[in-house]
C-alpha positions in Angstrom: 12.3 -42.9 15.3 10.0 -43.9 18.1 11.4 -41.2 20.4 11.2 -38.6 17.6 7.5 -39.5 17.1 6.8 -39.3 20.8 8.4 -35.9 21.1 6.6 -34.6 18.1 3.3 -35.8 19.4 4.0 -34.3 22.8 4.9 -31.0 21.1 1.7 -31.0 19.0 -0.4 -31.7 22.1 1.2 -28.9 24.1 0.8 -26.5 21.2 -2.9 -27.5 20.8 -3.4 -27.0 24.5 -1.8 -23.6 24.4 -4.0 -22.6 21.5 -7.0 -23.4 23.6 -6.1 -20.8 26.3 -8.2 -17.7 25.5 -6.5 -14.3 25.1 -9.4 -12.6 26.8 -12.5 -13.9 28.6 -15.4 -12.7 30.6 -18.8 -13.7 32.0 -22.2 -12.3 30.9 -24.8 -11.1 33.3 -26.7 -14.4 32.9 -23.6 -16.5 33.5 -22.4 -17.4 30.0 -18.7 -17.5 29.4 -17.2 -15.4 26.5 -13.8 -16.6 25.3 -11.8 -14.6 22.8 -8.9 -16.2 20.8 -6.9 -13.6 18.8 -5.2 -14.6 15.6 -2.6 -12.1 16.6 -1.1 -13.2 19.9 0.1 -11.4 22.0 -2.2 -8.5 21.2 -0.4 -5.5 19.6 -1.2 -2.0 18.7 -1.6 -0.7 15.1 -2.2 -4.1 13.5 -5.5 -5.2 12.1 -6.4 -8.8 13.1 -9.2 -11.1 13.6 -10.7 -12.9 16.7 -12.5 -16.2 17.2 -15.3 -15.5 19.8 -16.7 -18.5 21.7 -19.8 -18.5 23.9 -20.1 -21.3 26.5 -22.8 -22.3 28.9 -22.1 -23.2 32.6 -21.1 -26.7 31.6 -18.6 -25.6 29.0 -20.8 -26.4 26.0 -20.4 -24.1 22.9 -23.6 -22.1 22.3 -25.0 -20.4 19.2 -26.7 -17.0 19.4 -29.1 -15.0 17.2 -27.1 -11.8 17.5 -23.6 -10.9 18.6 -22.0 -7.5 18.7 -18.7 -6.4 20.1 -17.9 -2.7 20.7 -15.2 -1.2 22.8 -13.0 1.7 23.6 -10.7 3.4 26.2 -12.8 4.6 29.1 -10.0 6.7 30.5 -9.7 8.5 27.1 -13.4 8.6 26.3 -13.1 7.2 22.8 -14.1 4.0 21.0 -12.2 1.5 18.9 -10.5 3.0 15.8 -12.1 0.4 13.6 -15.6 -1.1 13.4 -15.0 -4.9 13.8 -17.8 -7.1 12.4 -18.8 -10.7 12.9 -18.4 -12.2 9.4 -18.8 -15.9 9.9 -19.8 -18.8 12.1 -16.9 -21.3 12.1 -17.2 -25.1 12.0 -16.5 -25.4 15.7 -19.2 -22.9 16.7 -16.9 -19.9 17.1 -17.8 -16.6 15.6 -15.2 -14.8 13.4 -14.7 -11.1 14.3 -12.7 -9.3 11.7 -11.2 -5.8 11.6 -9.9 -5.5 15.2 -7.3 -2.9 15.8 -6.0 -1.0 18.8 -4.1 2.2 18.3 -2.6 2.9 21.7 -1.4 1.3 24.9 -3.5 1.5 28.0 -6.8 0.3 29.5 -9.4 -1.0 27.0 -13.0 -2.1 27.6 -14.9 -4.4 25.4 -18.7 -4.5 25.5 -20.3 -7.7 24.3 -24.0 -7.8 23.5 -25.7 -11.0 22.5 -29.2 -12.3 22.0 -30.0 -16.0 22.7 -33.4 -17.6 22.6 -34.9 -14.1 22.3 -33.3 -12.9 25.5 -30.6 -10.2 25.7 -27.4 -10.6 27.6 -24.1 -8.7 27.9 -20.6 -8.7 29.3 -17.8 -6.3 29.8 -14.1 -7.3 29.5 -11.3 -4.9 30.6 -7.7 -5.5 29.6 -4.5 -3.5 29.4 -2.3 -3.3 26.3 1.4 -2.7 26.9 
């Protein structure tokens, strides 16, 4: 029983640690870190899903912002996202819930993150490739 409990605890810890690895991340012009955790992992095309977006200061502390917008598209194809994802909630841990994310084709994607914190604007760009 003791061995089973130890293995179960080890499995739970490793799963929790894996869940804390962001699917996407980037840095704003002012040095904040943006981490994106997808509820659909790995990311796939033609499936609507949601993201948890976390904003961190240089010390890794979660920050709140007055405004947060995420837009994107495929720069090589000159088109935007096929949906209009929206921030719909602030979660208990300080993450923001972005709903309505969908990608419709493989290739290079670019996300543009615009935020306002303490009356100051900041932004980040995150590129990634969907296979």
